[in-house]
C-alpha positions in Angstrom: 21.5 2.0 4.2 23.9 3.1 6.6 24.4 2.0 10.2 22.2 5.0 11.6 21.9 4.9 15.6 18.2 5.1 16.0 16.6 7.3 18.9 13.6 7.5 20.6 13.0 10.6 18.7 13.1 8.3 15.3 10.5 5.9 17.0 8.2 8.5 18.2 8.4 9.9 14.6 7.7 6.3 13.0 4.5 6.0 15.4 3.2 9.3 14.5 3.5 8.7 10.8 1.9 5.4 10.9 -0.7 6.4 13.5 0.5 3.8 16.1 0.0 3.8 19.8 2.2 2.0 22.4 -0.9 -0.2 22.8 -0.9 -1.1 18.8 2.7 -1.9 19.3 2.5 -3.9 22.3 0.0 -6.0 20.3 2.5 -6.4 17.7 5.3 -7.9 19.6 3.4 -9.5 22.3 4.4 -7.3 25.2 2.5 -4.8 27.6 2.0 -1.1 26.9 4.1 -0.1 29.7 7.0 -2.3 28.6 7.1 -0.6 25.3 7.1 3.0 26.9 9.9 2.0 29.2 12.0 0.5 26.5 11.6 3.6 24.2 11.9 6.3 26.9 13.8 9.4 25.7 17.5 9.2 26.9 17.9 5.4 26.9 19.2 3.2 23.9 16.5 1.4 22.0 15.9 -2.0 22.0 16.4 -4.3 19.4 13.0 -4.4 18.4 12.4 -0.6 18.3 15.2 -0.2 16.0 13.8 -2.8 13.8 10.7 -1.0 13.7 12.9 2.1 12.8 14.9 0.6 10.4 11.8 -0.9 8.7 10.1 2.4 8.6 13.4 4.1 7.0 13.7 1.5 4.4 10.2 1.6 3.3 10.5 5.5 2.8 13.6 5.1 0.8 12.0 2.6 -1.5 8.9 4.8 -2.0 11.2 7.6 -2.5 12.9 5.5 -5.3 9.6 4.2 -6.7 8.4 8.1 -7.2 11.7 9.0 -8.7 11.3 6.2 -11.2 7.7 7.1 -12.0 8.6 10.8 -12.4 11.6 10.1 -14.8 9.3 7.4 -16.7 6.9 10.2 -17.0 9.4 12.9 -18.3 10.8 9.8 -20.8 7.1 9.3 -22.1 6.5 12.8 -22.7 10.2 13.5 -24.3 9.1 10.5 -26.5 6.0 12.2 -27.5 7.7 15.4 -28.2 10.3 13.6 -30.3 7.9 11.3 -32.2 4.4 12.9 -32.7 4.9 16.4 -32.1 7.1 17.3 -35.4 4.1 15.8 -37.5 1.6 17.6 -36.1 0.4 20.7 -37.6 -0.4 22.8 -34.7 -1.6 25.9 -36.8 -4.1 23.9 -38.6 -5.6 22.5 -35.1 -5.6 26.0 -33.7 -7.6 27.5 -36.3 -10.0 24.5 -37.0 -11.0 24.7 -33.6 -12.2 28.2 -32.2 -11.9 27.6 -28.7 -8.2 28.1 -28.6 
């Protein structure tokens, strides 16, 4: 991941996506809810712990995206294998003629 400069907007988006409140985060890091609000206020640089939250969230999204790409490409590969190995040996006309539902 690049050296992205996380902002309070990134932090707010992360909270929304994970359905977290300032109180939840305060409990996680062991501070007060007001402290979380002050340290993540718009227009101010984020504290180190808030940047770490954002970085972890972005990394989690990136890994999930890569996992989906692998899953999708794996599915395509299986379908291509099926097409190349089984379908050429299947007499589709016989299947369709013998089954009146088609």
